[in-house]
N, C-alpha and C positions, 0 to 999 in steps of 0.2 A: 599321330599317334606320339611324339616325341612332346610337344607340347604337353597334350593331356597328360601325362606321366610326370610331367615337371609341377604341373599345376599341385598334380596330387602328394606328390613327397614333400612339394612347401607346404600345402594346406597340413597333411598329417603332421611334419614335423613340428610346424609352429603349434598344434592344438594338443601336442604332447607337451612339447615343452610349458604352455599355457597350464596345463593339468598340473604339471610338477610343480606350478610355483604358487607356492600360499601366500601370496601379497595380503595382507589386510583389505577385506575388502574394496577391492581394485579390480575393476574388468578388465580383461586382457584384450587388446585392441586387436582386430584383424590386419596384421602386414598387408603388404600389397605385393604379391609376385610381380616379376620380371619389371620391376622398376627400374628406371632408366640408370647408370651407373653414375655416380657422383661425382668421380672425377671430372674436369671441364672438359670440355671436346678441344681440337686442335684450333689454337686463335688464329682468327683472319689475317692475312698479309699486312705487314704493318706499313701505314701510310706516311708520304712524306709529311714533313712537317714544313707551314708555308706561314712564318711569323705574322704576314701583311694579311692576312684573312682576319676578318671579323669573327667575333664569337657566336653568331649568328651561322654562319657557314661552317664553322667548325662542328657546331652542333650538328648540322644537316649532315656533315661528312660521317658522322662519327656513327650515326644510324645506322642499325642492323636489320635484317631482312629474315624473316622466316618464311620455309616455304616446306610444307609437310607432304610427303609423295605417300602413297597410299594403294591399293586394289582397286579396280573401277568399282567395286562393288559395294566398299567402305566409302565412299567420298559420299554421298548425302547424309550416309551417318554421321560421317565427321564435320558437316556442315552446322550440323545441332551444336555443337560445341564452340562459343565465340571464344577467341582468343585472339588477340594482337599478331598482327603479320610484321608491322614495324616496330623493334624497342630502342631502346637507345644506348645499349651496350650489350656487349657479347655473353656476359652472365646473365643479363635479363631475358637473351633469347634461349638459354639455358634454361632458365625456370619456368620460360614459358610453355617449353617442350616438355618440362617434368610434370606441370600441371594438367595438361591434356591428355597425358597418360595416366597419369591417376584419379583421372576425373574418368575416363572409360574403363580404368579397373572397380572403380567404386559404382558404376552400372553394372557391374557382372561381366564385363571383358577384362575376366582374370589373367589371361595369356598376352593383354595389349603392352606392349612395349617398343623401345625408341629402337630400332637394329641398328642402324649408323647414321653416323653424323659425319656432315664435310663442309667444309667454307668453301664456297666461289666467290672471293672476291668480299662483298659485304652482305652475304646473303648464307644463310645456314639451312643445306639442303638435310629434310630429316627422311630417311627411310621409314615409315611408320608402320608397324605392324597392329591391327585390332584383335584378330582371330574371334572365335566365339563366343558367344553370350552363356553362361554357366547358368544352371537354373536347381532348385531345391525339385530332386524327384518325391522328399519325403523328409522331412523333419519330427522323429519320434517322441516321446515324453520317455525317458528313462527311470530314473530313481524319484524323480518330483512327483509330488501330489497334484492331481488334479486343479485342485484349487488353489497353490501357489503359483501354476504356471497361468490359470486364467488371471490372478490378479497382475500377474508380470506384462499382460496383455500378450500372451501367445492365443493363439487360434490355427489348429491344423490345417485349415484353408489358406492360411497366409505363407505357409511355407510347404507347397504341395502345385508343384508345376508354377512357380513364382520363379524370378530372378531371382539369383543368389548374391545378392546388395551386402557387401561386409558391414556396412554402417546399421542395415537392419539389424542383422545376427549382433553385433556388440550392442544396438540398443537393450534388445533382450534379455541378453547376457546381464547389463547393469539394471534390468529392472528387477530379474531374478535376484541379482545380490541385494539388491536396495529390500526385496522381502526377505529375505534370508535376515539382512541385518536387524531389522525389526523385529526376527523372531528370536534374538539372540545368538545368533551364530556371524560375529561380526569378520571372521577371518575366511567365510566361505569363496569360494572359487567355483566358477562354471567351465566347463568343456565339453567337447564334442567329439562325440565316441563311435564305434563303428561306423567309421568313413568309410564309403563306396561311392567309387566314380565310374561310370557308366557311359562313355562318351562326355556329353555335355549333362548329364543329369548327377546332384549327388543328393547321396542318403546319408543319415546320420542320426544319432541319438544325442539329446541332451542329457548330459549328469549335473550333478549337483555335489561336490566334495563339502559339507558342512563347517569340517573342523570340528573345534572344542566348543561346549555351548558356554555360553557367558550370562553370568547374572550380575545386578547392580551390589554392589557395596555400602553404599551412601555417598552423600554430597559432603564434602570439605569448605569451608569458607575459610580464604585467606583476608586478612584485611580488617581494618577497624571497622566493624560494623556493630549496631546493638541487634541487628537483625535476627531471630531466631532462624535456627537450622529446621527445627522441627515445621514453620511454616513452610519455607521454601523449598521442603521435600513435597509437601502436599501441592504447592502452588506450580511445581514445575512436573510434576508427577511422576517422579524417580524415586521409588520407592525400593528399599531394601530385597534382595532375593528375588524381585521380580525379572524375567529374561532381558538382557540388552536391549535396549530400541535406540539405534542410532538417529532414528525422527525426532526424538524426544531429547538426545544431545542438541541435536542441531538447531532446535526450537530454543535453547535455553538462553542462549544470548539476544534473541529478539523478545522473550518473555521479559526478562531482567530490568530490559532501556523501558518496558512500559510503566515500571513502579518507580515514581520521581523521587522518592528518597533512596534511592540505590545509585551510586554509582562504576559502571564498569571499567575496572582498569583495564583489563586484558580478556579476551577470547577464554572460553572455560578450556580447562583442560582435561582429559582424560587417560586415565594409567589403568593398566589391565596385570593382572597378578593373580596367577592359581585359580585361573578360572572366574575371578570378580572383577568388574569395573569399577574405578573411585573416578568420583565427578569433581574436580578442583574447580573452586569460583572465587576470581578475584575480584573482590568488593571494597568500597568504603562507603559510607554514609555521606550524603549530601545535605546540607540545609534544605528542608524542602516543606516544615511549620511557615506558616503563610499569617501574616497582619500586614494589610493595606488598609491604608488611609489614601482617597484622591479626594480633592475638591476641585467642582467644577462652575467654571465662571461665564454665565450666558447671559445674553441681554434678555430684557424682558418684554415682549413684544406689544404687550397689554395693560402697561402699569395701572393697577387702583389708585385712587385718590391718595395721596399720602406713600407708596409705595415705592420703591425704588425703580431705577430703570434696568439695573441690572439682579439678577439671583442666583445663588451660591446653590449649589447641587453637589450632594454628599454621596462615597461609597466607602463603606467599610467592611472589609472581610477577613474573617479568620479562618484559616485552617491549619488542621493540625492530622497530622499524618502518622503511619506509623508507631502506632499507639504502643508501648510496651515491645515492643518489638515482633509485633503478630500482626503489623500489615492491615491494622484496624484504621479508617479514618473518620475525622468527624469536622465538619464544616458549616460556618453561620455567615450570611452576606446581609447588609441593610442597605438600601440603598436610597436617599429623598431624591426624587426624580423634579418635583418644582416646591412651589410652596405648599401645597395642599397633597401631595402624593406622595405614597410612601412604597418599597418593595422588601419582602422579606423572604431570605432563601435560608433553608437549612436542609443538609444532607449526613447520611450516616452510612458505613460499607463495612460488613464483617464477614471477612473472606474465609475459606473452609469450614462453612457451616456446618456443625456436627461433625467435621473431621471429614467431611470430603470437598472434592475440587470445587465446589459450587461456592459461590459469593453473594451473600445477601445484603440489600441494600436499601434504603429508604429515602425519599426526600418530600422537601412540604415547601411550598410556595404560597404566600400571601400578597398579594396585590389592591391597592385602595387608590383608584381614581378620585382624586380631590372628593366634591360630596355626592359623587353620580353611583358606583356601585362599588363592592368589598368580592373580590374570588380568592377564594379558598382552594389549591389544586395539592392534594396528596398521593403519592406515588409508593408503592412497593414492587423491587424485581429482585430475579435471581438471574445470576449470571453465572453462563460456563465457559472459562476461559482455555478455549479449544489448543491443540499443540500448533495447527498450520493454518487453520479457518478463521482466526481471531477470536472476537468474544461475541459471545450470543446471549441476550437475555430477552425474559420473558416478561412482563409487566402487567399490573393492574392499577390504573390512576381512574380516581372520580375528580371530577372538576365541578365547582358548586360557585354559583354567581349569584347576589342578591342586591336590589336597589337598596338604597342606604335610606335614614328615617328624615334623613336633613333634607332630601326632596318629596316628601311624602305630600306638601301642599301644592308643588309645582303638577305632582302626577294627575290628582284629583279633578284637573281643570282640562286635561289633554281630551282629545277628541278622537287620537287615533294612537297605536301602540308606540312608545319612544325606542328612541335606537339601542337601548339596552332594557332586559327583560330577567325577571329570577328565571332561571336556569339549572340542570344537575345534566351529565354528562359522564357515564361511568363505562370505560374502555379497557380493553384487552389488546396487546401487541406484542410485536417483537422487535427488536432493537439488535443491530449489527455493527461492529465498530472492528475493523484492522488498518493496524499502520506498524509500517516500517521505519519510522521515522530513527534518526542516531540518536537523537535527545529529545526527550520529551519536554523539556523546559527550553531549552535553546537548541531548534532542530536545525542543521546546514543541509541535509538531504533527506530524501525519503517523502512515501505516500501515506497518506492516511484518508479511509474512505470510512464512512460509518451513513447508514439508514436508517429509519424506522416506519414502521407502521401499525397505525392501530383503528380498531372500528370497535363500535360499541350504541349505547341509546342514547338520545339527548332527552329529556324532560324538559318540558317550560313549564313553569306552574303560575296559577294567577296570583296577583299582588291584589292586596286589599284594597291599595288607594286608588286602583285603575278600574274603571265601568267594566265590568265583568264582557260587555257586548263588544270591547274593542280586540277581544281573543277569538272570535268568527272566524274562520277560513284559515286558523292559523293552526299547523299540526303541533298537538301537546306533546306528540311523542313520536321520534323520527330516530330513523340511522343514520351515524354520522361518519365518516371516515376520515383519519388525519395521517399525512404521510408527511417525511423529513427526510433531507438527503444534504450530505457534508463530503464536500471532497478537497483535498490539500496536498499539494505538491510542491517540494523545496529543490534547487538547483543550486550546487555551488558555483558561482562565477568569479574566477579570479581567484585573489589571492583577498581572502574574507568578505568576500561579496557570496550572497544567496539571494536569488530570486523566490518569491512565494507567489505563487496563484492558488485562488481559492473559489470554490463555488459555493453557497449555502444557499438554501430554499426548503419551503415547507407549503402544503397545501391542506385547507379543510375543505371537506366538501358536506353539504347538507343542503334540503331543499329551502330553509327558511334560517339564514342569518343573522345576527344582533351583533350590535359593535361591541359588547363584552364579550363575546365566542372569538374574536377574532385576535392574528397574532400581533403583534406592537413591536415596530420596527424604528430604529434612530438611535445614535449616539455613539459612544464610543466602542461598545463591546458587537456591535450590527451594522451602521451604516453611520461613518463619521460623517462631521462638517453640517449635522442635524441635533436638535433638542433630542436628548432621552426620550423615545417612545413619541417621537412625531407622529409615526404614519401608523394607521391600524390597515390591516390587511388580511384577507382571507387565502391568499395566494401571492406569494412574493420569491421572488431570486435576487441575491445578491453576490456578484462577480468581484474579485479583488485580486489586484495586481499589486505588489509590493517590494521594494527593491532594501536590502539592509546591508549597509557596512559594516563590518563588526571590527572594532578597535580593541578588544578584548575577548575573554571566554563568553564573557555576558553583560559585554555593553557594545552598543552600535548606533547609528543612525540612518533614518530610513525616509523614504518620497513611499507615496502610495495612491492609489485612485480606486475608488468603489462605484460600481455601478451597478444600479439597483431596476428590478422591473417590481412594482407594486399592484396589485389589484384587490378593488373592495368591490363586493356586492351585497350592498342592501336592499331592502325594499324601494326604499327612494332614493338612493345613493347609490349607481352603478360608476364607479370612477377607474381610472387607467393613470398612473403616474411612472415616470423613469427618472428616480432623481439620482445626481452624481454627486460624488463628494469626492475633494483632492485635499491633500497636505502633506503635511513631512514633522520629523518630530527625533525625539532622542531619547535613549535608557543607558545609564551608565551607573555601576556601583559607586555608593558613598560610604561612610561608615555607619551610617544609621541604617543604609539599604538600598534596595536597586531605586531608583530616581528615573521616571518617566517624564517626557514633557511630551505634548503631542499638540500641533497646530493645525486646524482644518477648515475647508468652507463648503458649501454645499448649494446645489441649484437645483431646484424642482418646479414644480407648475406655482408653488404659491411663496415661493423665494428665489430670489436672485442671487448670482453666486457675487459675494461684494465683503469687504474688509467689514462693513456694519453687521455682517451676519456672520463673521467668521466665530468659532468656538476655540475652547483655550480649555484644555485639561491636564494636569500636573499633579504627580502624588508620588508617594514613597511606598515601597514594597518589602518591608524587611521578612527576611528568612533566617529563623532560627532551628 
């Protein structure tokens, strides 16, 4: 009876104090009754010092042993709690006993206590009282709406006839407070009311003291930036006079770090006054507009008469970001892959489309493969940047590929379909992107995940220069599926060291594939150590391990290894390959921009790993 009354008084007193403490959005944690006293138990008898003993003998002699004495009925229960019976010193022995008692109390044995401690030479003997296991008779809803309790994870069956575990009760409190914080009550508190104790059964009601309602006032930008407050208000979805939402405030820092043209100088601050909350953003502009010019020097494996044994490739990129401070972006990239092949990419991003949080974007891709074929690929997408779940995009894409007229003469002489055909593929899909990188341009830690899935109809057009009978038994209309995945993880190692692990892959699923349908792999952007677009595959995966040693904010040296798996399923060419790329490089800031140098070698079924096949890329990225 004494123990039960003590539990009731301690529980009631704590719940009353918790209810009277209006701390801002802070869940009171349930104290553990009958916790062992914090004073140190009596010290064991002093041992005689022997200077001649070795350190090993001294450590052995200083070890202490713990013996827990409890009632016979509780010994089986105590064996579930694994604890050390041999520790290094008396303080560790005391901590071990305290941990055992707290573990029992966390498992609903609220009256568990260490009633007596005494030393017997090098052994601490403890009289441990376990007591009864308390449980919920019933936890009723006090003044909370059923919807709020349900969102907080409350189910009546979880608190009826179940053990009274302080951690579970604290978790429910925290969930209720989180819901209240997101509905405009950041100073809410939760308490247990009408507490009754019958034997080991606890009955009560959960009550929420909401406190004063708070609405957003505005966001304030502190720092030198041309970014408009109107754009950030819509991007962060923090609108004046809307109920305060802690979830949106917590997401501010992560959302801002996804903008490459802004540098977050400090975590956002919130100030409350007269029922209104103002969010302060400490920002500065960072150079983000980009101009790249990279020149590649590659060996020409099969030079024609009069051609050089080496060939030059080029890559020019222009990106303009945050136009007029409204977050708009426009970009253009041109690449010369070899003497006859070229690539052109263009994109445009328009945030806050028609005043909504939606982001409208468009891309255009043109690829010309020597004198074989030309592929055009426009795409339109609508993106919704969510507060917690990342960026979700819905898109439609049209991919058309046609044979070039230069090959018409050769096509007339063919007796079977060539590897490239005229085709169109219209698809609709979903794109997802989530990242927690600490810096978008030069990350040191964090995780990035991106996935894409699309499905559509592929149509094969008959070419006038080909014999019509060659299309017999070829499905001119079929369903095609495209899948893509990218995962990246950055780890800090020591001082200035960063380890990057990355996995990229994609797959194209169709009953009849042609060469100009496939993904193009190889080169500086995908698989280093090989020529640009050296491989064609309908399924591929590339794993990367890269170590970077930073010598400055944006300067580093690095070594890397790329391992790929490639699969090509053509009608007359079903092949597999596992190419490997190794290399090193450096990147550092100069007066003209960011200079990068990469040296790499690769090995595959058709290429040996040798210095004669090495690849060198260097160039300057200018940001302004």
